[in-house]
DSSP file (Angstrom, degrees, kcal/mol; ACC not computed):
  #  RESIDUE AA STRUCTURE BP1 BP2  ACC     N-H-->O    O-->H-N    N-H-->O    O-->H-N    TCO  KAPPA ALPHA  PHI   PSI    X-CA   Y-CA   Z-CA
    1    1 A M              0   0    0      0, 0.0     0, 0.0     0, 0.0     0, 0.0   0.000 360.0 360.0 360.0 148.3 -173.1  -24.1   32.7
    2    2 A N    >   -     0   0    0      1,-0.1     3,-1.5     2,-0.1     0, 0.0  -0.378 360.0-132.5 -58.3 132.7 -171.1  -24.3   29.5
    3    3 A P  T 3  S+     0   0    0      0, 0.0     4,-0.3     0, 0.0    -1,-0.1   0.673 103.6  62.0 -66.1 -16.2 -167.7  -22.5   29.9
    4    4 A D  T >  S+     0   0    0      1,-0.2     3,-0.8     2,-0.1     4,-0.4   0.661  82.2  83.1 -83.3 -15.6 -168.3  -20.7   26.6
    5    5 A V  G X  S+     0   0    0     -3,-1.5     3,-1.9     1,-0.2     7,-0.4   0.901  84.3  54.7 -59.6 -46.6 -171.4  -18.9   27.8
    6    6 A P  G 3  S+     0   0    0      0, 0.0    -1,-0.2     0, 0.0    -2,-0.1   0.790 105.6  55.0 -59.4 -25.1 -169.7  -16.0   29.6
    7    7 A D  G <  S+     0   0    0     -3,-0.8    -2,-0.2    -4,-0.3    -3,-0.1   0.525 103.6  60.6 -83.5  -5.7 -167.8  -15.2   26.4
    8    8 A R    X>  -     0   0    0     -3,-1.9     3,-1.5    -4,-0.4     4,-1.3  -0.820  60.4-177.1-123.9  91.3 -171.1  -14.9   24.5
    9    9 A P  H 3> S+     0   0    0      0, 0.0     4,-2.4     0, 0.0     5,-0.1   0.792  83.0  62.9 -61.5 -27.1 -173.4  -12.2   25.9
   10   10 A Y  H 3> S+     0   0    0      2,-0.2     4,-2.0     1,-0.2     5,-0.1   0.780  99.9  54.5 -69.7 -24.4 -176.1  -13.0   23.4
   11   11 A V  H <> S+     0   0    0     -3,-1.5     4,-2.7    -6,-0.2     5,-0.2   0.947 109.0  47.3 -69.0 -49.4 -176.4  -16.5   25.0
   12   12 A N  H  X S+     0   0    0     -4,-1.3     4,-2.5    -7,-0.4    -2,-0.2   0.914 112.0  51.2 -57.3 -43.4 -176.9  -14.9   28.4
   13   13 A A  H  X S+     0   0    0     -4,-2.4     4,-2.4     1,-0.2    -1,-0.2   0.916 110.4  48.3 -60.7 -44.2 -179.5  -12.5   26.9
   14   14 A A  H  X S+     0   0    0     -4,-2.0     4,-2.5     1,-0.2    -2,-0.2   0.902 111.5  49.3 -65.2 -41.5 -181.4  -15.4   25.4
   15   15 A L  H  X S+     0   0    0     -4,-2.7     4,-2.4     2,-0.2    -2,-0.2   0.900 110.9  50.6 -65.4 -39.2 -181.3  -17.4   28.6
   16   16 A R  H  X S+     0   0    0     -4,-2.5     4,-3.0    -5,-0.2     5,-0.2   0.929 111.7  47.4 -62.1 -45.4 -182.6  -14.4   30.5
   17   17 A I  H  X S+     0   0    0     -4,-2.4     4,-2.2     1,-0.2    -2,-0.2   0.941 112.5  48.9 -61.9 -45.3 -185.5  -13.8   28.1
   18   18 A A  H  <>S+     0   0    0     -4,-2.5     5,-3.0     1,-0.2     4,-0.2   0.896 113.4  47.6 -60.6 -40.4 -186.4  -17.5   28.2
   19   19 A R  H ><5S+     0   0    0     -4,-2.4     3,-1.4     3,-0.2    -2,-0.2   0.950 112.2  48.8 -64.9 -49.1 -186.4  -17.4   32.0
   20   20 A N  H 3<5S+     0   0    0     -4,-3.0    -2,-0.2     1,-0.3    -1,-0.2   0.804 115.8  43.1 -63.7 -30.4 -188.4  -14.2   32.2
   21   21 A L  T 3<5S-     0   0    0     -4,-2.2    -1,-0.3    -5,-0.2    -2,-0.2   0.384 109.9-123.7 -95.1   3.4 -191.0  -15.6   29.8
   22   22 A E  T < 5 -     0   0    0     -3,-1.4    -3,-0.2    -4,-0.2    -4,-0.1   0.925  34.4-159.7  54.4  50.6 -191.0  -19.0   31.4
   23   23 A A      < -     0   0    0     -5,-3.0    -1,-0.1    -6,-0.1     2,-0.1  -0.336   7.7-136.8 -63.1 140.8 -190.1  -20.8   28.2
   24   24 A S     >  -     0   0    0      1,-0.1     4,-2.3    -2,-0.0     5,-0.2  -0.369  25.5 -99.9 -92.8 173.0 -191.0  -24.5   28.3
   25   25 A E  H  > S+     0   0    0      1,-0.2     4,-2.4     2,-0.2     5,-0.2   0.880 126.1  54.4 -58.8 -38.4 -189.1  -27.5   27.2
   26   26 A V  H  > S+     0   0    0      2,-0.2     4,-2.5     1,-0.2    -1,-0.2   0.923 105.8  52.9 -64.7 -41.9 -191.3  -27.5   24.0
   27   27 A D  H  > S+     0   0    0      1,-0.2     4,-2.3     2,-0.2    -2,-0.2   0.940 110.9  46.3 -56.9 -47.6 -190.3  -23.9   23.4
   28   28 A W  H  X S+     0   0    0     -4,-2.3     4,-2.8     1,-0.2    -1,-0.2   0.876 111.2  51.8 -63.8 -37.5 -186.6  -24.7   23.6
   29   29 A Q  H  X S+     0   0    0     -4,-2.4     4,-2.7     2,-0.2    -1,-0.2   0.907 109.8  48.8 -67.9 -39.5 -187.0  -27.7   21.4
   30   30 A R  H  X S+     0   0    0     -4,-2.5     4,-2.7     2,-0.2    -2,-0.2   0.927 111.9  50.3 -64.6 -41.8 -188.8  -25.6   18.7
   31   31 A F  H  X S+     0   0    0     -4,-2.3     4,-2.4     2,-0.2    -2,-0.2   0.934 112.6  46.0 -59.5 -47.9 -185.9  -23.0   19.0
   32   32 A A  H  X S+     0   0    0     -4,-2.8     4,-2.7     1,-0.2    -2,-0.2   0.910 112.3  50.5 -64.1 -40.6 -183.3  -25.7   18.6
   33   33 A D  H  X S+     0   0    0     -4,-2.7     4,-2.8     2,-0.2     5,-0.2   0.910 109.4  52.7 -61.9 -41.9 -185.2  -27.3   15.6
   34   34 A Y  H  X S+     0   0    0     -4,-2.7     4,-2.8     2,-0.2    -2,-0.2   0.940 111.3  45.2 -57.7 -49.6 -185.4  -23.8   14.0
   35   35 A L  H  X S+     0   0    0     -4,-2.4     4,-2.6     2,-0.2     5,-0.3   0.921 112.9  49.7 -63.0 -43.8 -181.7  -23.3   14.3
   36   36 A K  H  X S+     0   0    0     -4,-2.7     4,-1.6     1,-0.2    -1,-0.2   0.925 115.3  44.4 -59.2 -43.9 -180.8  -26.8   13.0
   37   37 A N  H  X S+     0   0    0     -4,-2.8     4,-0.8    -5,-0.2    -2,-0.2   0.910 113.8  50.7 -69.3 -39.9 -183.2  -26.3   10.0
   38   38 A K  H  <>S+     0   0    0     -4,-2.8     5,-1.7    -5,-0.2     3,-0.5   0.940 117.2  37.0 -59.9 -49.5 -181.9  -22.8    9.3
   39   39 A Y  H ><5S+     0   0    0     -4,-2.6     3,-0.8     1,-0.2    -1,-0.2   0.665 107.5  63.4 -86.1 -16.1 -178.3  -23.6    9.3
   40   40 A S  H 3<5S+     0   0    0     -4,-1.6    -1,-0.2    -5,-0.3    -2,-0.2   0.729 103.0  53.4 -75.6 -18.4 -178.5  -27.0    7.6
   41   41 A K  T 3<5S-     0   0    0     -4,-0.8    -1,-0.2    -3,-0.5    -2,-0.2   0.379 120.2-112.2 -93.3   3.1 -179.9  -25.1    4.6
   42   42 A G  T < 5 +     0   0    0     -3,-0.8     2,-0.4     1,-0.3    -3,-0.2   0.626  61.6 154.8  80.9  14.0 -176.9  -22.8    4.6
   43   43 A E      < +     0   0    0     -5,-1.7     2,-0.4     2,-0.0    -1,-0.3  -0.610  13.5 173.0 -77.5 130.5 -178.7  -19.7    5.6
   44   44 A V              0   0    0     -2,-0.4    -5,-0.0     1,-0.1     0, 0.0  -0.999 360.0 360.0-137.5 133.7 -176.4  -17.2    7.2
   45   45 A E              0   0    0     -2,-0.4    -1,-0.1     0, 0.0    -2,-0.0   0.446 360.0 360.0 -90.1 360.0 -177.3  -13.6    8.2
């Protein structure tokens, strides 16, 4: 596991949710694509 994960509780939460919902590789790819698209356009919350 990435050494930064323990320092980011939201990453652990996302991984738990994905595990519990049995997220597929396609789900993860869509999520990664969503984030890349969102932040390449300069959107920040």
